[in-house]
C-alpha positions as CSV (number, residue, x, y, z in Angstrom):
1,M,-206.4,-197.1,-19.0
2,T,-206.3,-194.8,-22.0
3,H,-205.7,-196.0,-25.5
4,S,-202.5,-194.0,-25.8
5,K,-201.2,-195.6,-22.6
6,A,-202.1,-199.0,-23.7
7,R,-200.3,-198.5,-27.0
8,L,-197.2,-197.3,-25.2
9,I,-197.1,-200.4,-23.0
10,R,-197.7,-202.7,-26.0
11,S,-194.9,-201.0,-28.0
12,L,-192.6,-201.2,-25.0
13,L,-193.2,-205.0,-24.5
14,V,-192.7,-205.6,-28.2
15,A,-189.4,-203.6,-28.1
16,L,-188.2,-205.6,-25.1
17,F,-189.0,-209.0,-26.5
18,V,-188.1,-208.7,-30.2
19,A,-184.5,-209.3,-29.2
20,L,-185.0,-212.9,-28.1
21,P,-183.5,-214.5,-31.2
22,I,-180.4,-212.3,-30.7
23,I,-180.2,-213.4,-27.1
24,A,-180.2,-217.1,-28.0
25,A,-177.5,-216.6,-30.5
26,A,-175.3,-214.6,-28.1
27,Q,-175.7,-216.8,-25.0
28,G,-176.1,-220.3,-26.3
29,A,-177.6,-222.8,-23.9
30,V,-179.5,-221.5,-20.9
31,R,-177.4,-221.3,-17.8
32,P,-178.6,-221.7,-14.2
33,D,-178.8,-218.6,-12.0
34,A,-176.3,-220.1,-9.5
35,D,-172.7,-220.5,-10.4
36,Q,-171.1,-223.6,-8.9
37,R,-167.9,-221.8,-8.1
38,V,-169.8,-219.2,-6.1
39,Q,-171.9,-221.9,-4.4
40,K,-168.7,-223.6,-3.2
41,I,-167.3,-220.3,-1.9
42,V,-170.5,-219.6,0.1
43,A,-170.5,-223.2,1.5
44,A,-166.9,-222.9,2.6
45,V,-167.7,-220.1,5.2
46,S,-167.0,-221.7,8.6
47,Q,-169.0,-220.7,11.7
48,D,-166.5,-222.5,13.9
49,R,-163.6,-220.5,12.5
50,L,-165.5,-217.2,12.9
51,Q,-165.9,-218.1,16.6
52,Q,-162.3,-219.1,17.0
53,L,-161.1,-215.9,15.4
54,L,-163.4,-213.6,17.4
55,T,-162.4,-215.4,20.7
56,R,-158.8,-214.6,20.0
57,L,-159.4,-211.1,18.9
58,V,-161.4,-210.2,22.0
59,S,-158.6,-211.6,24.2
60,F,-156.4,-208.5,23.5
61,G,-158.6,-206.6,26.0
62,T,-158.9,-203.4,23.9
63,R,-158.2,-202.4,20.4
64,E,-158.8,-198.7,20.9
65,T,-156.8,-196.6,18.3
66,L,-154.8,-194.7,20.9
67,S,-154.2,-197.7,23.2
68,N,-150.8,-199.4,23.7
69,Q,-149.0,-200.0,20.3
70,A,-145.9,-201.6,21.7
71,S,-147.4,-204.7,23.4
72,T,-147.5,-208.0,21.5
73,T,-150.1,-209.5,23.8
74,R,-152.6,-206.7,24.5
75,A,-154.2,-203.6,23.0
76,I,-154.1,-202.4,19.4
77,G,-150.4,-203.2,18.9
78,G,-150.9,-206.9,19.6
79,A,-154.3,-207.1,17.9
80,R,-153.1,-205.7,14.5
81,Q,-150.0,-207.9,14.4
82,W,-152.2,-211.0,15.1
83,I,-154.6,-210.0,12.3
84,F,-151.7,-209.5,10.0
85,D,-150.2,-212.9,10.8
86,E,-153.5,-214.7,10.6
87,L,-154.2,-213.3,7.1
88,K,-150.7,-214.4,6.1
89,R,-151.4,-217.9,7.2
90,S,-154.8,-218.0,5.4
91,S,-153.4,-218.4,1.9
92,P,-150.2,-217.8,-0.1
93,R,-152.3,-216.1,-2.7
94,L,-152.9,-213.1,-0.4
95,Q,-150.6,-210.1,-0.5
96,V,-150.8,-209.0,3.2
97,S,-149.5,-205.6,4.4
98,F,-150.0,-202.8,6.8
99,D,-151.6,-199.7,5.2
100,T,-149.8,-197.2,7.5
101,H,-150.6,-193.5,8.0
102,Q,-149.2,-190.9,10.4
103,I,-152.2,-189.1,11.8
104,A,-151.9,-185.6,13.2
105,P,-153.9,-184.5,16.3
106,Q,-157.5,-183.7,15.3
107,G,-160.9,-184.1,16.8
108,R,-161.0,-187.3,18.8
109,I,-157.4,-188.1,17.9
110,T,-155.7,-186.1,20.8
111,R,-152.1,-186.9,19.9
112,Q,-150.1,-187.9,16.8
113,V,-150.5,-191.6,16.2
114,E,-149.3,-194.2,13.7
115,L,-152.4,-195.8,12.4
116,R,-152.3,-199.2,10.6
117,N,-155.1,-200.6,8.6
118,V,-154.4,-204.3,7.9
119,M,-154.9,-205.2,4.2
120,A,-154.9,-208.5,2.2
121,V,-155.0,-208.2,-1.6
122,L,-156.1,-211.1,-3.8
123,P,-155.0,-210.0,-7.3
124,G,-157.4,-210.5,-10.2
125,K,-157.1,-210.3,-13.9
126,S,-158.0,-206.6,-13.9
127,P,-156.9,-203.7,-11.5
128,R,-160.5,-202.8,-10.7
129,R,-161.0,-203.3,-7.0
130,I,-163.8,-204.8,-4.8
131,Y,-163.4,-204.2,-1.1
132,I,-164.7,-206.2,1.9
133,S,-164.1,-204.6,5.2
134,G,-164.8,-204.1,8.9
135,H,-163.0,-202.0,11.5
136,Y,-160.9,-203.7,14.1
137,D,-160.6,-200.8,16.6
138,S,-162.9,-200.9,19.7
139,L,-164.1,-198.3,22.2
140,N,-165.3,-198.0,25.8
141,L,-167.2,-194.8,26.6
142,G,-168.2,-195.9,30.1
143,D,-170.9,-198.0,31.8
144,R,-173.8,-197.1,29.5
145,G,-171.7,-196.9,26.3
146,Q,-173.7,-196.0,23.2
147,A,-177.0,-196.2,25.1
148,G,-175.8,-193.2,27.2
149,L,-174.9,-191.2,24.1
150,N,-178.3,-192.0,22.6
151,T,-180.3,-190.8,25.5
152,G,-178.1,-188.5,27.4
153,G,-177.5,-185.8,24.8
154,G,-174.0,-185.2,26.0
155,G,-170.7,-184.9,24.0
156,N,-168.4,-187.7,23.1
157,P,-165.7,-187.9,26.0
158,Q,-162.9,-189.2,23.7
159,A,-161.6,-185.7,23.1
160,S,-161.0,-185.1,26.8
161,A,-157.3,-185.2,27.9
162,E,-158.4,-187.5,30.8
163,F,-160.0,-190.2,28.6
164,N,-158.5,-193.6,29.4
165,H,-157.5,-195.2,26.1
166,D,-156.4,-198.5,27.6
167,V,-159.5,-199.4,29.6
168,E,-161.2,-202.8,28.7
169,A,-163.0,-202.5,25.3
170,P,-163.6,-206.1,24.1
171,G,-165.5,-204.9,21.0
172,A,-166.8,-208.4,20.2
173,N,-169.7,-207.2,18.0
174,D,-168.6,-203.6,17.3
175,D,-166.7,-204.4,15.3
176,G,-165.1,-207.7,16.0
177,S,-167.9,-209.3,14.1
178,G,-167.1,-207.4,10.9
179,T,-163.4,-207.9,11.4
180,V,-163.5,-211.7,11.6
181,L,-166.0,-211.8,8.8
182,T,-163.5,-210.0,6.6
183,M,-160.7,-212.3,7.7
184,E,-162.8,-215.4,7.0
185,L,-163.8,-214.2,3.6
186,A,-160.1,-213.5,2.7
187,R,-159.4,-217.1,3.5
188,V,-162.4,-218.6,1.7
189,L,-162.0,-216.6,-1.5
190,A,-158.3,-217.0,-1.7
191,E,-158.5,-220.8,-1.0
192,S,-161.2,-221.2,-3.7
193,D,-158.5,-221.0,-6.5
194,V,-161.1,-219.2,-8.6
195,D,-159.4,-216.8,-11.1
196,F,-161.4,-213.6,-10.5
197,D,-161.6,-210.8,-13.0
198,A,-161.6,-208.1,-10.3
199,T,-158.9,-207.6,-7.6
200,L,-160.4,-208.3,-4.1
201,V,-159.2,-206.3,-1.2
202,F,-159.9,-207.4,2.4
203,I,-159.1,-204.7,4.9
204,C,-159.5,-204.2,8.6
205,W,-159.7,-200.5,9.5
206,A,-158.4,-198.6,12.5
207,G,-159.6,-195.3,13.7
208,E,-163.2,-195.8,12.8
209,E,-164.3,-194.9,16.3
210,Q,-162.5,-191.5,16.1
211,G,-164.2,-190.4,12.9
212,L,-163.5,-193.0,10.1
213,I,-159.8,-191.9,10.2
214,G,-158.2,-195.1,8.7
215,S,-160.6,-195.5,5.9
216,A,-160.6,-191.8,5.0
217,A,-156.8,-191.8,4.8
218,H,-156.9,-194.9,2.6
219,A,-159.7,-193.5,0.3
220,Q,-157.6,-190.3,-0.1
221,D,-154.8,-192.4,-1.4
222,L,-157.1,-194.2,-3.8
223,V,-158.3,-190.9,-5.3
224,A,-154.7,-189.6,-5.6
225,A,-153.7,-192.9,-7.4
226,K,-156.9,-192.7,-9.6
227,A,-157.7,-196.2,-8.6
228,T,-160.8,-198.0,-9.9
229,V,-163.0,-199.1,-7.1
230,E,-166.2,-200.9,-8.3
231,A,-167.7,-201.8,-4.9
232,M,-167.0,-201.6,-1.2
233,F,-168.8,-204.1,1.2
234,N,-168.5,-202.7,4.7
235,N,-169.5,-204.7,7.7
236,D,-170.0,-202.9,11.0
237,I,-172.0,-204.6,13.9
238,V,-173.2,-207.8,12.1
239,G,-173.1,-210.5,14.7
240,N,-176.0,-210.0,17.2
241,S,-179.5,-211.4,16.6
242,R,-181.1,-210.1,19.9
243,G,-181.9,-206.4,20.0
244,G,-181.9,-204.4,23.2
245,N,-185.6,-204.2,23.0
246,G,-185.9,-208.0,23.2
247,V,-186.7,-208.6,19.5
248,V,-184.9,-211.5,18.0
249,D,-184.2,-211.6,14.3
250,A,-181.6,-214.1,12.9
251,E,-183.1,-214.3,9.4
252,S,-182.4,-210.8,8.0
253,V,-179.7,-208.1,7.7
254,R,-179.9,-204.5,6.8
255,V,-178.0,-203.0,3.8
256,Y,-177.7,-199.2,3.8
257,A,-176.9,-197.4,0.6
258,V,-176.6,-193.7,0.0
259,G,-178.7,-192.1,-2.8
260,P,-179.9,-190.7,-5.0
261,E,-181.9,-193.7,-6.2
262,D,-179.8,-194.1,-9.3
263,S,-176.4,-194.0,-7.5
264,M,-174.0,-196.9,-8.0
265,A,-174.2,-197.5,-4.2
266,R,-177.9,-198.2,-4.6
267,S,-177.0,-200.4,-7.7
268,L,-174.7,-202.4,-5.4
269,A,-177.3,-202.8,-2.8
270,R,-179.8,-204.2,-5.3
271,Y,-177.1,-206.5,-6.6
272,I,-176.5,-207.9,-3.1
273,A,-180.2,-208.6,-2.7
274,R,-180.4,-210.5,-6.0
275,A,-177.3,-212.5,-5.3
276,A,-178.4,-213.4,-1.8
277,A,-181.8,-214.6,-3.2
278,V,-179.8,-217.1,-5.3
279,Y,-176.9,-218.1,-2.9
280,V,-178.4,-217.6,0.6
281,P,-182.2,-217.7,0.0
282,S,-183.1,-218.2,3.7
283,H,-181.6,-214.8,4.6
284,Q,-183.6,-211.7,3.9
285,I,-181.8,-208.5,2.7
286,R,-183.6,-205.4,4.0
287,L,-182.5,-202.6,1.7
288,M,-182.3,-199.3,3.5
289,A,-182.5,-196.1,1.4
290,R,-180.1,-194.0,3.3
291,E,-176.4,-193.9,3.9
292,D,-176.5,-195.4,7.4
293,R,-178.5,-195.4,10.7
294,F,-180.0,-192.1,11.7
295,G,-177.2,-189.8,12.9
296,R,-174.5,-192.5,12.8
297,G,-172.0,-193.8,10.3
298,S,-169.1,-196.0,9.3
299,D,-166.3,-196.5,6.9
300,Q,-168.4,-196.8,3.8
301,S,-168.9,-193.1,4.0
302,S,-165.2,-192.5,3.4
303,F,-165.6,-194.3,0.0
304,T,-168.9,-192.7,-1.0
305,Q,-167.5,-189.3,-0.3
306,A,-164.6,-190.1,-2.6
307,G,-167.0,-191.1,-5.3
308,Y,-166.8,-194.9,-4.9
309,P,-169.9,-197.2,-4.7
310,A,-170.1,-198.5,-1.1
311,I,-172.7,-200.0,1.3
312,V,-172.7,-201.1,4.9
313,F,-174.2,-204.3,6.4
314,R,-175.9,-203.8,9.8
315,E,-177.5,-206.5,12.0
316,A,-181.3,-206.5,12.0
317,N,-181.7,-205.4,15.7
318,E,-179.0,-203.7,17.7
319,N,-178.4,-203.7,21.5
320,F,-177.1,-200.2,22.2
321,S,-176.3,-201.1,25.9
322,K,-173.5,-203.4,24.7
323,Q,-172.0,-201.0,22.2
324,H,-169.0,-198.8,23.1
325,S,-168.7,-200.4,26.6
326,A,-167.1,-203.2,28.5
327,N,-170.4,-205.1,27.9
328,D,-169.6,-205.8,24.2
329,T,-168.5,-209.4,24.9
330,L,-168.6,-212.7,23.1
331,D,-172.0,-213.8,24.7
332,G,-173.6,-211.0,22.7
333,V,-172.6,-212.6,19.4
334,D,-174.8,-215.2,17.6
335,F,-172.2,-217.1,15.5
336,A,-174.8,-218.9,13.3
337,Y,-176.2,-215.4,12.4
338,L,-172.8,-214.0,11.8
339,A,-172.0,-216.9,9.5
340,Q,-175.1,-216.2,7.4
341,N,-174.1,-212.5,7.0
342,A,-170.6,-213.7,5.9
343,R,-172.2,-216.0,3.3
344,V,-174.2,-213.1,1.9
345,N,-171.0,-211.1,1.5
346,A,-169.2,-214.0,0.0
347,G,-171.9,-214.8,-2.6
348,A,-172.3,-211.2,-3.8
349,A,-168.7,-210.3,-3.8
350,A,-167.6,-213.5,-5.6
351,A,-170.3,-213.1,-8.3
352,L,-169.4,-209.5,-8.8
353,A,-165.7,-210.2,-9.0
354,L,-166.3,-212.8,-11.7
355,A,-168.4,-210.4,-13.8
356,P,-167.2,-207.7,-16.2
357,S,-167.1,-204.1,-15.2
358,A,-170.3,-202.1,-15.3
359,P,-170.9,-200.4,-18.7
360,K,-170.0,-196.7,-18.8
361,V,-173.1,-194.7,-19.8
362,T,-171.5,-191.3,-20.0
363,N,-169.1,-189.7,-22.4
364,E,-165.7,-188.2,-21.6
365,R,-167.4,-185.0,-20.5
366,G,-169.7,-186.8,-18.1
367,Q,-172.8,-186.4,-20.2
368,N,-175.1,-189.5,-20.3
369,L,-175.5,-191.4,-23.5
370,L,-179.3,-191.6,-23.5
371,S,-181.1,-189.7,-26.2
372,R,-184.5,-189.4,-28.0
373,G,-183.2,-191.1,-31.1
374,A,-183.5,-189.9,-34.7
375,S,-187.3,-189.7,-34.4
376,G,-187.2,-187.6,-31.2
377,Y,-189.7,-190.0,-29.5
378,D,-187.6,-193.1,-28.9
379,A,-185.4,-194.2,-26.1
380,D,-181.9,-194.5,-27.7
381,M,-179.5,-196.1,-25.2
382,R,-175.8,-196.2,-25.9
383,W,-172.8,-197.2,-23.7
384,A,-169.1,-198.1,-23.8
385,A,-168.2,-201.7,-24.2
386,S,-167.1,-203.5,-21.0
387,P,-164.0,-205.7,-21.4
388,G,-165.0,-209.4,-21.3
389,A,-168.7,-208.8,-21.9
390,V,-170.5,-211.0,-24.5
391,A,-173.9,-209.6,-23.9
392,Y,-175.8,-206.8,-22.1
393,R,-179.0,-206.5,-20.2
394,V,-181.1,-203.4,-20.4
395,Y,-183.4,-202.4,-17.5
396,L,-186.4,-200.1,-17.2
397,R,-188.6,-198.8,-14.4
398,D,-191.2,-196.1,-13.7
399,T,-189.6,-192.9,-12.5
400,W,-191.4,-193.1,-9.1
401,S,-190.2,-196.7,-8.5
402,N,-187.1,-197.5,-6.5
403,D,-186.2,-200.8,-8.2
404,W,-186.1,-202.1,-11.8
405,Q,-189.4,-203.4,-13.1
406,R,-188.5,-204.8,-16.5
407,Q,-185.3,-206.3,-18.0
408,Q,-184.2,-207.8,-21.2
409,T,-180.9,-209.5,-22.3
410,I,-179.6,-208.4,-25.6
411,G,-176.6,-209.4,-27.7
412,N,-173.1,-208.0,-27.8
413,L,-174.3,-204.5,-28.7
414,T,-173.4,-201.0,-27.4
415,Q,-176.7,-199.4,-28.6
416,F,-180.3,-200.4,-28.1
417,V,-183.5,-198.5,-29.1
418,L,-186.9,-198.8,-27.5
419,P,-189.3,-197.3,-30.1
420,N,-192.0,-194.9,-28.9
421,V,-190.8,-195.1,-25.3
422,S,-190.3,-191.6,-23.8
423,I,-187.1,-191.0,-21.9
424,D,-189.2,-188.5,-19.8
425,D,-191.4,-191.3,-18.4
426,F,-189.0,-194.0,-17.4
427,V,-185.5,-194.7,-15.9
428,F,-183.1,-196.8,-18.0
429,G,-180.1,-198.9,-17.1
430,V,-177.7,-201.4,-18.6
431,S,-175.4,-204.2,-17.2
432,A,-172.7,-206.3,-18.8
433,I,-172.7,-210.1,-18.9
434,S,-169.7,-212.4,-19.2
435,G,-169.3,-215.5,-21.2
436,D,-170.0,-217.6,-18.1
437,G,-173.2,-215.7,-17.3
438,Q,-172.0,-213.4,-14.5
439,E,-173.6,-210.0,-14.5
440,S,-172.1,-206.6,-13.5
441,L,-173.7,-203.8,-11.6
442,V,-176.4,-201.9,-13.4
443,S,-175.4,-198.5,-14.7
444,A,-178.3,-196.1,-14.7
445,Y,-178.8,-193.1,-17.0
446,V,-179.1,-190.3,-14.6
447,S,-181.2,-187.2,-15.6
448,P,-178.9,-184.2,-15.1
449,V,-180.0,-181.4,-12.7
450,R,-180.5,-178.2,-14.7
451,R,-178.6,-175.3,-13.2
452,S,-179.9,-171.8,-13.9
453,A,-177.7,-168.8,-14.1
454,E,-178.1,-166.2,-11.4
455,V,-180.6,-163.5,-12.4
456,K,-179.1,-160.1,-12.4
457,V,-181.5,-157.7,-10.7
458,I,-181.2,-153.9,-10.7
459,K,-182.0,-152.5,-7.3
């Protein structure tokens, strides 16, 4: 190691730790990492109720988006009304409604259809929203289902006029598992009587199998209303522990997050991993640095494309032969595993909903508030104050690293200087901390991409 590099590291460490007296004054007594309110929420997730809910959901035979809407006992019409009624019964604190859209014929939607997402809102002290979701529609593409699409190289038959929309499509795992997880968490978080800062939205999408139609229509409305969405936890295929290749894994779950590495979606994924380590330590979070599985997608993409932070949970090993076919039945769901994935969602969402909003690290023109300071050689971090924050935590990592390497809690400040630390050599971030110790997402200072003007060439 060179002398200059050693001096840089020493000065960095000094800068990071000189604020310790300020921290003690700002935070008082040391608090445990685990919040008892969140622990109780995680413990309230019921494996038995998840099984009861999914057994009833599968009994509707199919929930395909273009299946029978008039029936009260079968198909998508009966299923969506049952989800609505069940959410209503869960808690009087939930504001339950149909999020209804009239969808014109397009792509795999071969006729005009009334599409209904089923939504339950748990109002918080602020209008910023945190979403938990799964899609309740199901699909049957034939005997081989998704496995046939994966290996056959053919087109999706849904656009054909002869496609049978009312054939059996139990959809137990895809995505009955994500649907009942969402319904159970609506009950658990509403019954907790915790007064959350963020407004929690539990929503079961329709039209996912036809191209994310329900979530896209909803996201368009959010953009038009200029709504603040801080996070979207999407759950799609999260209940099976035995892969089609025979590999069994009931101890981990994949979390996909679109980049770049400093995106708020990646910040949300890292937050989930940290929260799970505290509240569900036996369950490993496998962070996946891409938006979704190769060549496939789900409803989180509707949110990321609208500029909102969103991730998707996926089970550790999939069985493609059961997906999009009549084989996606209850015997392919491991309810103990599904309950663990529900607990991870519950712990991370509850902790985030209790925390302040993430600090804003850009000005009104979108320019980041990181500079070289008065000396030209320091890291001068500034940010806008987050309502309810009593302290902030600054983060740092090497530019080639994918996760934060150093962190330091500071007082109730909106500026922090790291002397002799070059902003060219590190990535910096900041989070907000509430009076009861809950931490927001980390907002990173993103280096802007320089755009060159087109060179005019005389030919």
